N, C-alpha and C positions, 0 to 999 in steps of 0.2 A: 657495405652500406652504412650508414649513418644513425640506423636504429629510429628514425624518423617514419611513421606507417605510411604516411603522404609521398615521402620521398621515395619510400619504397615500392610502392605502387606505380609511382612516375616512372621509375627505372624499368620496372617489370613490363610497363607497356611499351617503354623504348626497347626493351628486348625483344617483344613480342612482334614489333615492325620488323626485326632483321631475324628472325624464324624459320622463312620459307628458304631465305638463302644460307643460312646455316645449315639446316638439314639438307639441302641438295650438295653444299660443299663436303659434308661428312658421305652423304650417300655415293658422292662418285667417288672418295677414297676409301669407302670400306665393302661398298656393294653389299651392305648388309642394311635394313630398316632398323631393325631392333637397336644395331648399333649406333648408327647414325642418330638415333633418337638418344643413345645415351651418351655420346658425344658433345650434341646439344646442350644436354643437361649439366653436361659438367663444365661448359661453357658457361650458363648461367650462376652454378656454383662460384667458380672463380670470380667472376663478378662481383658476385656478394662479398666477397673478400680482397677487393681493391676498393680504390677511394675511385669512384664513378667520375667527379667532377674534376677529374685531372686527365680524363680520358678526351682527347680532342675530338676524334673519327671513334666513334662507338661501333660502325659496322665495321669498319677496318679491323678494329681491335677484336672482336668476338670473331671475326673471319680466320685472322691468324691463330686466336687461342682454338677455336675447333681445329684449324689445320694439324696443329703441335699436337691436342688429343688424340687425333685419327693416326698421325705420326706415329705415336709412344704404340697405339694399338696394334698396327701393321709390324712397328719391328718387335712387340710381342710375340706375334704370331709366327713370326720365323723364328724367333730362339724356341718358341714351343713345339713347332713343326706341330700346329694342329689343324691347320688347312686341309681341306680334301685335294686330291690330285690336282695339281695346276691343269692337265689337260682332260679335266671333266668337270671342274667347277663350275656352277651356274649362279651368278649373283642373285639377290633376291628380286624378282619382278615386281613394278609396280603395274598393277591390274587395274582396269577400269572397265565399265559397260561402254559398249562399241555404239549404242544409239544415243540419239539424241546429241551428239558430239560434234561440235565446232571445232574443225582441223585448225583454223588459225590460233582460236584460244589454245589448244591442247599442244601446238608449236611455241606458244610462249611460257608453257609452264617451267618452271626454274628446274625441277626434277626429271622432265623428258628428256631421259640420254638412252640411246638404245643398250640394250642388253651387249650388241657386238662390240659395244668399243668398251663397254667395262669389262667383258672378258680379256681384252687387250690389255686395260689397265692393270689386271690383275697378275701380267706378265714382269711389270715395272716393279725396279726395286722400290724401297718406300719412299727415299727421299726425290726418288726420278719422279714418282706418282704425285708427291706433293708439287714438287715446282710447277710440273705438268697443270694440274688441275687448278692450282691458286693463279698462276699468272696466263696460262693460255685460254680456262674456261671461264676466269672471275676477274683477270686484269690487275691480279695482285702485284705490286712492283716487286721486282727483284732482291731489292734492298731489303724489303719486309719479310720476303721469304728466307733471306740469307740468315737473319736471326733463328728463325724456326729450325733450320737445318743446319745451323751453325757453322757454315761456311762462307766464303766471300762471294759477293754480289757475282762477280767473275764466274765463280765456280758452280754458282747456283744456276747461273744462265746457261751454263754447259749440262747441268741436268736435265733441264727443260729442253734443250735441243736434242739431246739423245731421245728423251722420251717421245718426243714430237716424231722424230725419225721413224722409232718403231712402232707409234700410232699409226702412221699415215702408211706406214709400209705391211702394215698387218689387217686394217681396218676394212672389211670389203664396202666396196660401192652399193648403195640401197638407191630404191626409187623412194623418193618421201612422198607420193601421191596417195593418201589412203583408198582411193578407188582403185587403183591399180593394185594394189597390196591387196584388196578385199578379192578381187577376182583370182587371183594367184592362190590365195588361200581356201577360196571358197573349191576352186578345182582340185588341190591337193586333199581337202575334207572327202567330195565326192567321190575321189578317186579311192580313199580308206575307206570309205562307207561300203563301196562297191566291191572291193578286193581287187581293185583292178591294177596290176603291178604295171602294165605298161602305160596307165594313164600315171601313175606317179613317176616312172621315167620321164615321161614327157612334159613335166611340170618342173621337172628337177636340172640344174645346170650338171653339166658332165662333172665337174669338180667340188658340187656340193658338200659340205662339211656338216655333220650331226655330232652335236655334244649332249650328252646326257647325264644329270646328275641326280643318283637314287639315293643318295646319301651313303653311309658305310654300314650299312647292317643289311642293305638289301645286297641279293644274291640271284644267281642263275641268268635267266634272259632279261630281267629288268634291271639289272645290274649297273652301274654307272659305266660310259663308255664314252668314246670318241672315235668316229669311224669319218673316212674321206671318200668320194665317187658315188655316183649316181645309183647305180646298182646294189653297192653296200648299203645305203641310207635307204632307200626305197625295200631293200630286204629288211633292215631293220622295223620299217613302218609297216610292213605286211606282219609281224609276229603281233601286231598289236590291233589288228582289223577291229576285232569285236568290241573294241572301245571306244571306237570313232564314231558310234552314233550317240554316245554321251559327251562329244564336245560341241561347244558353242563358240563362235568366234566375238573375240573382246579385243581393247587397248591394252597392249601389254608395253611399256614404256613410249607409248607414245605410236607404237605402230600395231598393224592388225596381228593377232595371235588367235591362240585357242586356249580355253580352259575348260578341261575333261573330270566330270563330275557325276559317276555312278550315283545314283540316288541321292543328288543332292551333295554327296561327299567330292570336293576336288580331290583327285590323284595326281594330276599335273596340270603343268602352265608349259605352254609352245611359244615361244617368240620366232619370228623367222626374219630372214633377211632376203629381200626380193630386189632383182635388178633384171633389167631387160626382160619381164615378164617369165621370169624363172626362179625358182628358189636357188638362193648360193648357201644358206645357213640356216640350220635350226638348233635351236637352244631349248631344252625342255628341263625345268626343275621338277623331280617328283620325291625329292626327300619328303617321306610324310612328316618327319618332326618339324620341319621349316616351314612346308605349307601351314602346318596348324597351326603355326604363328603367326600367318600374313593376313588372317580375317580375309579370306578371298570373296570378292561378288560371286555368285553363281548364275550366269546368264540364263535367260527365260527360254525353255524350248521354242 
């Protein structure tokens, strides 16, 4: 920046106009709200070290900068091998109260992307994830992405194509209607509270999957796990019936989910994928350290 206070304030204002999209890009890239905020802040710092007057399209410039920051973070994760096991990791959820929600407005929010999709994005290589997120979700031209991944535009197009095939093949179909989602989640919750195993089975698709991320330190029945099949998933839920009374419906990444909070302290967030009136996927974050950082709303009884 040029050292002029007025110019700095003007640039800060222009930056704030793009913050929502930058946060959405970073969240899709990283699956972490804290790291997403850090990436956006790093973009602001890099802007401060740049002659902003020479940037023709500030939004595009900032988007590619955030993409580059996120790519570096993803590569460092791989190098340090510090990510949880791929088959149990659940990204940070975006949790909001379910009451007084306008479904149309919710669908338009930049960061409303389902946990099921974020889980699939975790399986992509860093460069594939960047190409897919920037191009398919934010319409960034391949020429611009190529500079970030240091490949030709044609090779970058191939990265996005491979990622697209994997995402389409692995992302479960979902009912977008919040009312129908609520009916299914309410049925699941009622069956859990009643300890009714058969009712749980009735609301689950035969090939339903459950992914629970309790962090690295939790052991025993509550440890991280990934299981498939209605009976196995229902059996896992049956082990925690006593907590169902503390679960309340919320919006999790724009779909109906649950926050379980005994005595007002959240111990888990659950997202569901609902299709054709049954649950096909359940994603539970129960890592106490990560939950403590999310500042989750506690729904009223």
